[in-house]
Phi, psi and omega in degrees: 000322180294317178297320180295323179295315179298319180298318182293322179296316177298320179296323179296315179298319180298319181294321179296316178297320179296323179296315178299319180298319181294321179296316178297321178296323178297315178300317179300319181293322178297315178297321179296324178295316178299318180297322180293321178298314179297322179293328179296315179294318184292325185230100180294324181296333180265012185300313182298316180296320182290324178297315178298319179296325179296315179300319179298319181292324179295317178297321178296325178296314179300317180299319181292324179295316178297321178296323179296317178298318179298319180294323178296316178296320178296324177298315179299317180299318180294322179296316179295320178296323177297317178298318181296318180296318179296319179294325177293322180297326181260025174052049173239061185295142176093346183294316180288318183293331180292333182267353186300312186301338182266358188244323186226177182292157179303327181295314179294322178300313180298320179297313182294319179294325177294320177296319179295320180297316180293323181294328183259011185301314183292332180282322182285341188300317183279350185264356182232086182246122176264110186300324184292338183265357182269124179287158181300323181292343183256034178232136173228128174250108187232157173237153178242114186230153180184179173286172180301137173058037174266352176101026181296308184292322176297319177297317178298321179299318179293320179300316180294326180288312183291334178271001177084011183284328176233158184268331182224152178260142175230152182270157179299316177242045184290156180290338180286348177075006182281314181085170182287154181299318185285344174268080186275336182284144182299320179295326178296316179291326182289317183271342182075026179231161175266126183258318179231151181293147181230138183252146174207177178213154181203177180235139175217113180055051176067016178245128179277120181248116172268125187240136171239118177269127188247157177289163178253343181283141180295335179298333182248034185294337179294332177295321177291320184301308184283337175291313181294335180298328187250004183261156179264342181200168183211155173247117179267111183268132179233141176282134182290347177259310182286327179069216180281118182242185190298313181290336174299320178296320179296313180299321179297319177296322179293319177297320179292323181299320182258009175056050183267121174298146189221144167248147177254140178231112179275110188261174173062044175294344181276352182284152176294130181087015179297133182213083183295331178296321178294322178295321177298318178297322178292324175302321182282319186275314185276323183260346180072026180273144168275079189260147178207145178292135164253353174216158168218152189284151170262091183087156179231166180056231183287347181266008181288116185249335183175199180225160175250124175281110185292323184290313182269353180057053179231144174266131183243125178246147184243117186239176184089166182295329182249012180067022184270359177254112181261133180235124181258136177219173174291151182292132179303152185299324183288348179256359184296319181296316178295322179300312182295323179294313182291328178291322176297319178297321179295313180297322179294319179294320179292322180296332177285345184247340184234131186293317183297313179292327178298319178295319178295324180294319179293327179276004179058037174261146178264119180291148176288172180300316181294319180294320180293318180294321178294321177295321178297317181296317179299321180289323179295319182297330179265007180059027178261000177211142176237100175293140184246118175259160182226158178166185174220107184294322182297323180264013172061047179228130174091001184282316181297317174298328175296320176299318176298322178294323177299316179293323187280320192250329181279148188281155167270167185305332180285345180265003180247135180271103177259132185242144175250166180243129182238126178282140179260170182294333181271013176087000180269172179236144176223148182264151177217156184273132179275146180259121184268021178299132183272076179205174178264015183290328183250155179295150182284139173221127180216160183239125174278113186250352180203138174246144181207131175262098183255192181289347177263004183107196182287120179253139174237114179278129185232133170263124180273124182254333183207145176073201178203161176214159183246161175297134181097347179277167180260140173238163183237130176277113186290341179281316183262341184078002183280150176264132179235144178257130180277093182283332183213140184226135185210160167253140186260140171235092188059242179261012176254151182236154176226119186293141173228165184260337182206160180226146183239170177302134182100346181274154171242115188230173178237133176256152182246140172069028181258124180273111181201180176241159177297128182101359179286150179254135177247142179214162178269002181261121178290148178054043182270148176257019181275141176210162175254150177296127183283172181273160179281130179244114180289154178281148176298152182241355183213146180225148177218148174286146183216137177202149178291143180295319179255122182296343179290344183266019183298324179296315178295322179297318179295318179296317180297317180297317179298318181292311186292324179289332175286321182287321186239105181295341180272354177258113186233143181230131177213163180258125180269114181294327182290311182276347183056043181226154171273126186249128174256129181242144181201194186267357180172173180297317180297320179303308181292324180295319181297315180292327174297320178290325178294325176298319180290322184279317188267338182238005180053043183229083177298139182237158178247123181262134180271191181295137179301140178241127182275144180278077175290161178226156176248146179209167180261147185263334181211156183298144178228131176273149179222152175211100188238134178245121176255113184223125183214127181229116182234020185099131185077207180294128181261199178232129180215127176198137176230131180234134178231134180178205185222137169256122184225152181285150175272162177301160183304324182286353177243021188284005173249010184248169174231139180229144177227135180218126178267104181252016180289151183256148176065223183251026179302314173232102182305152185298332181288344179263350180296317177300324178296319177297317179298315180295321178297320177298314181293322180296319179294325183289351178291337180208110181284167182267348183280307181231358181086006178264171182295150176263131181222172175066032185234141175244127180259108180257113179268108186263327184201178179173191180206156181214165178244137186296336182251312189275344182284146178204171178295325179293324179297317178289331173301313179292323180296319179297319179293321178296321178298320179294323178296320178297318180295329178293326182286329184247347185275168178259099185255150180223173182248136174253145178230149180290132177256132183254139172275113187251134175239123183242134179233138179187177178295149185297334182292344180257007186297315181298320180294321180294318178298321177298318178298320180295320179295322178295331181265021178060032180275153177244118180287123180255347180179151176224153178208149179217147180201123172052049173087000180237146180243158174227124179246129173252130183214160173246120187229140175299134181300327182299337182257007182259357180293133180078008183289331180301320178293316180297321181293316179296323181294314185281343179249012180058037177080003184269341183271153175215156181214159173218154180214155178214158181296135179248304184189175171257141180217158179302137180284160178292154180303323179296315179297318181295316179297320180295317180296317180296318179296317179296320180293318179297319179297314179297322180293318179296319178296320178295320179293322178295320178295319178296317178296319179297319180294324178293320179296319178298321179294323180293319180298318180296000000 
């Protein structure tokens, strides 16, 4: 735009000079005409010649006048073009074109509008997508996931720019303060991190790509979980310096859980210490991937110039200010040996995953480019191969080939087997395969995977798996059986929406004003027993007391709690009767802190967070037999129930679960009373007697019992189960479990010994160490209760150079000191509560 502006200014100056020249020429012609007339009078013999010359001069005069008019119009056109270029530079498209009809002739207006249309053709292409005209084969639903600060959002920003979805690129922590498009929340732009997943869509080479950008912090892992649940493929972004890190392991487990095909993209080749070969080795050793390069870089760090396409044997260079000019050349001679070695490794990796390529490899045949690409895709679909792309999103290199790889190797919705669950008349469930045909021939089935209260109201993100539906039609929530009307239907671009009229299988859309929960299934069939498998929701690992600073804001506080708990299943709020406090539970300190700040910003309700509370658990250490009789007679029908059995611990891998099994024989405990016993067991496990925390890792085996034909009831057996559990607490050997976190610490090697000392002080167990180019990585398992405030300690001892991340690993027995402290605190709280109750009773008696 700046070059076009300069050109227009120069053209304007040229036209003004041309106009002056034409005026001077006109004057000259007039003088020549006078001279000819005088010459006619002066020379009769030259009269004929002069008359002809006069006619020529008159015609020349008319021509010059017309040229002057043309130059004036050209000047006006250049001025308007200059205004349009300036408005484009300051992102005000359409301002100049809107004023054209009132300023110039229709012909000039049409010319200028045509030029503007051609200039913006590539930008408008991705903004006008008609879902009904997109074939199933031309759809990709992908997610971009990675560890913290691996460049996910920056990569998404480049993808949107190169596909024409946005006009300008902004950095996550850019100096302009604008921030990335996908970081729409104010806190995201302020902190430079992604807090919630954001959806968008774009076009690349006639293929519609739906993209979900996910957070990297373990505190927001549910955003990754539900995104991967509804996606057909994913791009795993890795830092070329950090490599495979703790959250990378978590994301990899989530992809494996939902069987999501994946491509790897090694980012940040421009960073000091970039080593893509080491990252590839970590992909193979730590994640167990059959990974192979399909590209390798031309230079590293500041010398990174481009990438080499191993399959096509071409060197690709990225030029221009934004890297949008791709230039292909033959691979330089000094890289030929590396190319042939990596291509042999690629073919060998594909042969281990694909039968057709494997046969050619055994026969020592070299597959063609098309055969190799087809083999890679077949292997990717079965998750038996992970192609590795390379680049640097920040420096605008390697993004376009990654887009080509997404189109080439990741599946479209028709290549993924999505299954639904259908309830039968006998109470059983059976699975069936969903048909992703983009037509209205089959009933609609979709999954609500995310709720969000945005500026447009309550949004429900839905992945369409089968059939299609239109705006204004009715859908049915299979969980509640309620009928809902789709009043508004849209596709989302970050926090902006674009209305559409219908949605087909394979689309990701947003519904407005639909009352549902995350994980609900919608269908067009009334009273349907069809459902989709819901996503996995991890349990919270940390709790803190929370209350508004000003009691007048209780209404806003209640609204915020209701909204956030609906949007995020891992953020839970409950009232503790013992502590008389409102408790917020989540996945980490950052998780709870972010929601506290959102309450202050979005609801004008500042809150005060108390000391973090860890989600301890209670369990039994050895089997205990019980024989409990619940008998109560108060006149009329009484209560009678007897339960005999064993309470025993579950294996370590099940120490967060509860199991109940009725092993009684005959009619000792009738089947109608078994649910009551089960409910009594579960109700008691909500709060243990040792420390007041939940009871887990216990199996309740009901071996025998007794009942009364008149006095027995389900409630009686409910009470009997609770009484049996109380008895086992008095005589059993109970212990406390605490959450153990997998911690990854990175820092300069000179601080490694000090960090290990800190881990030992916090009862940590070192599980692995690694070092590379002056930096170390320590993996350890540390009790969450001892990790509070560690970020400050780490920054202090490493002079701000160290960083760490942690995620939930498992529950393990707490140390004796921790257990004694918890028991003492619980006993103290119980005595204080009893004293308060006694005091209130005495006051009532006096009154």
